[in-house]
C-alpha positions, 0 to 999 in steps of 0.5 A, a space after each residue: 502509569 507511564 508507557 515506555 518504548 519497551 511497551 510500544 514498538 514503532 515499525 516501518 510500514 512504508 518501505 516493505 510495501 514499496 519493496 513489494 510494489 517494485 516487484 510487479 513484473 510488468 511495470 517496465 512494460 507500461 513505463 512506470 518509473 519506480 527508480 526514485 520511489 518515496 513518500 509523496 513530496 508536496 512541494 510542487 505542482 507536479 511530482 518528480 517520482 512515484 510515491 507511496 502515502 499512508 492515508 489512515 486506518 480504521 478499526 474493523 473489530 475489537 474483542 477481548 478473550 477470557 484471559 483479557 487479551 485484546 484482539 483488534 482487526 484494522 484496515 490500513 489504507 495507502 495511496 500509490 502514485 505511479 509516475 509514467 514516463 512516456 513520449 507518446 499519447 496515452 491510450 485509455 485501453 492501455 490505462 485500463 489494462 495496466 490498472 486492471 492487471 496491477 489490481 489482479 497482480 496484488 490479488 495473485 500475490 495475496 492468494 500465494 502469501 507473497 504480500 508483506 504482513 503488518 500484523 504484530 502477533 497474529 500467530 496464524 489465527 487470522 489471514 491478513 488480506 491485501 487488495 488494490 482498487 480504485 485505480 485511475 488515470 490521475 493527471 498529465 502535464 502539458 509539454 511534459 513526458 509524464 503522467 500519473 496513475 493512482 491506486 489504493 492499497 488496503 491491508 486488513 491486519 491484526 494485533 494482540 494486546 496482552 494485559 501487562 501494563 
């Protein structure tokens, strides 16, 4: 049996997440530049913009109900590379405060259901969960006026498959 495009629908997961991250209210305060944000370009030794990478997902659970519907819970993982424009020395306290506050901002948005959703047919059965962690100061370049932070974003989401193929 051949699977057609009508059976499987592709979706853009990067753009909604980039739009969400750009809403963080204190990015300018920490000189984070999201003006030219995109998917990380790997053609040079130094990035020229903030970027967002999908780094895979894993199945958390997989069950079938009595009507042969299959429910899958997955965790999607992303790397957020934040380019920081600066003309002054970087202070560890500033790095720690930014990364902590960013992680707490994501959690705040999650608590108030302000995060983008990945679930296809959740129908309110399960709550999606987004969180940020493992934030770190990643790199700087001698003689340059930029440095790079990296933060991981995770989303637990759900998919329902009805047996019709």
